[in-house]
BABADREN-598298 format. One record per atom (N, C-alpha, C): residue in one letter; y, x, z negated. Coordinates in pm, whole numbers, plus 50000, padded with zeros to 5 digits. Last residue first. Layout:
# residues N
AYXZ ...
//
This chain:
# residues 77
T537174979450466 T538274976050451 T538804964650372 R534704986350447 R535484994750336 R536654989850371 L533064966050648 L532794970250461 L533814976650374 D533524981850823 D533904967150805 D533934969750696 D531815002150878 D533135006650790 D533574991250827 P528914995650944 P529524998550727 P530885001550775 D528664969551133 D529424987051145 D529834988150997 F525664953651350 F526564959551169 F527484970151200 S526384936751626 S525644949251573 S526474952851412 K526104906651686 K527374915151682 K526834928851542 A525394875251807 A525114889151770 A526304899651783 V527534843251874 V527034855951943 V526674867951820 I527864815651918 I527994823351825 I527094831251896 E530964800352038 E529634800452090 E529374814351955 G533934792452072 G533374790351985 G531604795751972 S535064811352222 S535224798152271 S533914792752210 V535714837052066 V536504827652105 V536334814752114 D532564835851876 D533614840651966 D534554832451950 K531334836651584 K531394831151673 K532724838151794 T528544861451475 T530404858351446 T530264843551582 L525634875451260 L526414862651329 L527724861751340 I524924908951242 I525904895051203 I526584885451344 E522294922851149 E522994920851244 E523874909751217 I520604954951100 I521264942351035 I521944935051145 R519084969551190 R518494957751222 R519414947251174 R520104992751121 R519774994851229 R519254977651275 E519654995450838 E520994992150919 E520494994151055 A516564998750801 A517674990050771 A519164987650813 N516625024750897 N516005016150981 N516495006050943 T518665038550698 T518155040350855 T518275025350904 L516425032650495 L518305026950491 L518645029850647 R514355044650586 R514565028050517 R515735026250527 E515255070550562 E514465067850690 E515145056150684 R516175075250270 R517145078750382 R516805069150513 C513605078150194 C514915064450158 C516045062650232 E512385096450249 E511785085250340 E512985073350276 R513865114850192 R514175115450351 R513435105050326 S513395116649928 S514995117149931 S514855112450110 L510755120849892 L511585108249843 L512655101649911 K510715146949961 K510165138650050 K510585124850001 I512675159149748 I513265161749877 I512045149649991 G511065154249514 G512165147649543 G512785148149714 M508505171049593 M508345151849607 M509905147449608 E509765192049533 E509655195449694 E509405173349714 F510875194049288 F511985191049385 F511225187149535 L508165190049203 L509165181749147 L510015181749300 E507235220949272 E506715205749310 E507385193749279 L509165233349082 L508965236349243 L508675223849340 S509085228248832 S509795224848919 S509795226349008 E506165234548785 E506575224848764 E507505221248865 E506725263448891 E506075257948993 E505885243748957 L508495268748590 L508815272348751 L507805267448842 P508525245048389 P507915261648427 P508695256148586 L511505225848248 L509755225448321 L509515240448364 D513735222148122 D512795225548059 D510955230348106 G515465214448269 G515395226148283 G514705231548163 N517125180148297 N516505187148155 N516615207848175 E516985183848566 E518235184548537 E517875187448383 L514585171648618 L515125188548640 L515885191648577 R514095147748526 R513725158548446 R514295172248514 T516155131048694 T516725131148543 T515585145248486 V514855140648914 V516115141248924 V516485142248768 I512515122348899 I512395136348924 I513375146248897 K513675094448875 K512995102248720 K512895119648822 E514995090549103 E516215091048997 E514945102648848 L512755091949211 L513875098749304 L514465098249166 E511275065349128 E510845081649123 E511515090349186 A513605049949227 A513135051649091 A512325058849054 L512815053949491 L513895056249467 L514365056549312 S510265036949532 S510525053149590 S512025055849530 T511065015449483 T510115021049427 T510315033749396 E512905007549637 E513225004749493 E511965012049438 F511305007749916 F512935015049885 F512925015349733 T508085004549790 T509274999249886 T510405011149811 K504525024349947 K505995019749847 K507145012749874 E502335006550085 E503215016650093 E504245010350020 M498805011849983 M499665000449989 M501055008250023 
//
C-alpha cells in the first residue's frame, strides 16, 4: 500500500527532529538523512503532480464555463 502525502510528510518531520537533536551515531544520521531525502523527493513529486491536475472552473465573457489551469501566483495577490 502506497503512503499518503501526509504520512510521508509526518515521517519526514520526525526524521528532521531526530537529526536536529544531534545525539545519533554518524551511520544512523546518514541513514536518516538518506531516508529524508527520499521522502522529500516523494512529497515534492506528489505536490507537482497535484498542481498539474488542479483546474479552476471559471466563466468566460459569454457566460460559458471553461477550464483554466491553476496558477499558484493567483493565490498570492
